[in-house]
C-alpha positions in Angstrom: 0.0 0.0 0.0 1.2 3.5 -0.9 1.0 6.0 2.1 1.2 9.8 2.1 2.3 11.1 5.4 1.0 14.5 5.9 3.0 15.8 8.8 6.4 14.6 9.4 7.1 15.3 13.0 7.7 12.9 15.7 4.5 11.1 15.3 5.0 11.2 11.4 8.4 9.3 11.8 7.1 6.7 14.1 4.2 6.2 11.7 6.6 5.9 8.9 8.6 3.3 10.7 5.7 1.2 11.5 4.3 1.3 8.0 7.6 0.4 6.5 7.9 -2.6 8.9 4.4 -3.7 7.8 5.4 -3.7 4.0 4.0 -0.3 2.8 5.6 2.5 0.9 5.8 6.1 1.6 5.2 8.2 -1.4 5.1 11.8 0.4 6.4 13.2 3.6 4.6 16.5 3.8 6.0 19.2 6.3 5.8 23.0 6.0 8.8 23.0 3.5 7.5 21.1 0.6 4.4 20.6 -1.6 1.9 17.8 -2.2 3.8 16.3 -5.1 3.3 12.5 -4.9 0.0 12.7 -2.9 -2.1 11.6 -6.2 -0.2 8.3 -6.1 -1.2 7.5 -2.6 -3.5 4.8 -1.7 -4.3 6.5 1.7 -3.1 9.6 3.3 -2.3 9.7 7.2 -2.7 13.4 8.6 -0.6 13.9 11.9 0.2 17.5 11.3 -0.8 20.6 13.2 -4.3 22.4 13.7 -3.4 25.1 11.1 -2.6 22.6 8.6 -5.1 19.9 8.9 -8.0 21.4 6.8 -5.5 21.9 3.8 -4.0 18.5 4.0 -7.5 16.8 4.3 -8.9 18.9 1.5 -5.9 18.3 -0.7 -6.2 14.6 -0.3 -9.9 14.3 -0.9 -9.4 16.6 -4.1 -6.7 14.1 -5.1 -9.2 11.1 -4.6 -7.1 9.9 -1.6 -8.9 8.7 1.4 -7.6 10.3 4.7 -6.9 8.8 8.3 -6.5 12.0 10.5 -5.1 12.0 14.0 -4.8 15.9 14.3 -6.8 17.6 16.8 -7.7 21.2 17.3 -9.4 21.9 14.0 -13.0 20.3 14.5 -14.8 23.6 14.0 -14.2 22.6 10.1 -15.1 19.0 10.7 -18.5 19.3 9.0 -16.8 20.9 5.8 -14.6 18.0 5.5 -17.4 15.5 5.9 -19.3 17.5 3.1 -16.0 17.4 0.9 -15.4 13.7 1.6 -19.0 12.9 0.6 -18.8 15.1 -2.5 -15.6 13.5 -3.8 -16.8 10.0 -2.8 -13.8 9.4 -0.7 -13.1 7.8 2.7 -12.4 9.4 6.1 -11.5 8.3 9.6 -10.8 11.3 11.9 -10.1 10.2 15.6 -8.6 12.0 18.6 -6.7 8.9 19.5 -6.0 5.8 17.3 -4.6 3.7 20.2 -6.3 0.4 20.6 -6.2 0.8 24.4 -7.6 4.4 24.3 -10.6 3.2 22.3 -11.3 0.3 24.7 -11.1 3.1 27.5 -13.6 5.4 25.3 -16.1 2.4 25.7 -15.4 1.7 29.4 -16.0 5.7 30.0 -19.3 5.4 28.1 -20.4 2.3 30.1 -19.4 3.9 33.3 -21.2 7.1 32.5 -24.5 5.3 32.1 -24.0 3.5 35.4 -23.1 6.7 37.2 -25.9 8.7 35.6 -28.2 7.0 38.2 -26.4 8.4 41.4 -26.3 12.3 41.6 -24.1 12.3 44.7 -21.2 11.7 42.4 -19.5 14.7 40.3 -17.3 13.8 37.3 -14.1 15.6 36.3 -11.2 14.7 34.1 -7.4 15.3 33.9 -5.2 15.1 30.9 -1.5 15.3 31.0 0.6 15.7 27.8 4.1 16.9 26.6 5.0 20.5 26.5 5.0 20.5 22.6 1.3 19.7 22.4 -0.5 22.9 20.8 -4.2 22.3 21.9 -5.8 22.0 25.2 -7.6 20.0 26.4 -6.6 17.3 24.3 -8.9 15.9 21.7 -8.9 12.6 23.6 -10.0 14.4 26.7 -12.8 16.1 24.6 -13.8 12.8 23.1 -14.0 11.4 26.9 -16.1 14.3 27.8 -18.4 13.9 24.9 -18.7 10.2 25.8 -19.9 11.2 29.2 -22.4 13.9 27.9 -23.9 11.4 25.4 -24.6 9.0 28.1 -25.5 11.3 31.1 -27.4 14.6 32.1 -24.1 16.6 31.6 -24.3 19.3 29.1 -20.9 20.7 28.4 -17.2 20.6 29.5 -15.0 23.4 30.8 -11.5 24.4 31.5 -12.8 26.8 34.2 -14.5 25.9 37.3 -17.4 23.6 36.4 -21.0 24.8 37.0 -24.0 22.5 37.2 -24.1 19.9 34.6 -20.6 20.7 33.3 -17.6 18.6 33.3 -14.3 20.1 34.6 -11.2 19.2 32.5 -7.7 20.0 34.0 -5.2 20.2 31.2 -1.5 19.8 32.2 1.7 20.0 30.0 4.6 18.4 31.7 8.0 17.2 30.0 7.7 14.6 27.3 4.6 12.9 28.6 2.9 10.7 25.7 -0.5 11.1 27.1 -2.3 10.3 30.5 -6.1 10.5 30.7 -8.1 10.2 34.1 -11.9 10.2 34.6 -12.9 10.7 38.2 -16.3 10.5 39.8 -16.1 12.0 43.3 -18.4 12.0 46.1 -18.3 12.9 49.9 -18.0 9.2 50.6 -15.6 7.8 48.1 -14.1 8.2 44.6 -14.2 6.0 41.4 -11.4 6.5 38.9 -10.5 5.0 35.4 -7.2 6.0 33.9 -5.2 5.3 30.7 -1.6 6.0 30.6 0.4 5.9 27.3 4.1 4.8 27.6 5.0 6.0 24.3 3.7 6.9 20.8 4.0 3.4 19.4 0.2 2.7 20.0 -1.0 5.8 18.4 1.1 5.2 15.2 0.2 1.5 15.1 -3.4 2.3 15.2 -3.2 4.9 12.6 -1.5 2.5 10.3 -4.1 -0.3 10.9 -6.9 2.3 10.3 -5.2 3.1 7.0 -5.1 -0.4 6.0 -8.7 -0.9 6.8 -9.7 2.4 4.9 -8.1 1.8 1.6 -10.4 1.4 -1.1 -13.4 2.4 1.0 -15.9 5.1 0.7 -17.7 7.0 3.5 -17.1 8.3 6.9 -15.9 5.8 9.7 -14.5 5.6 13.1 -12.1 3.7 15.1 -15.2 1.5 16.3 -15.5 0.4 12.8 -11.9 -0.5 12.4 -11.6 -2.4 15.6 -15.2 -3.8 15.4 -16.2 -2.3 18.8 -19.5 -1.2 17.8 
């Protein structure tokens, strides 16, 4: 399979190594200094860039008839536009805040726990996410996905980085050293606390999941999620 890498930072380099190990070919390594030359020859594009470049990368891929796996976060105000373009070009698209197998299992646990805890109004939910100091967006896309999972399965209506009001989920975002990513969901009451936590030890899980998603997406049309890729629905 021929892969275009849109974004060639630390994650892009790990994705490249794993893709090559799995027998794929890299036809483009796009960064801020080069063009999209070679994109049209790809079977699939993997976008791990920065929020300011994501929409351009995704648009260029769809316009070149190349399906996209995107792990970039912080650009979702344009998500509906990209979905419309994907459908217009009859392309394929998977956008996820996190491609790690473990995190996607964690998403499922989070949703299930939210359904249970919604019966007990003595507990207040809050979240903490910790990432490396180079991460540009806060809170992380994964934290937002976790908050959305609670909102969809409870009476909570919104998340905030500030002090939480009624029916709001407080997210504390920390940037420390080179931490790959740690996410904690806490339900706290006057009597006790219940906590679920996912800790990434390195970037390997994110990269492998993105390559697996690309393998799954190649040749498909439509908008999908990691639940489709991993058959978690």
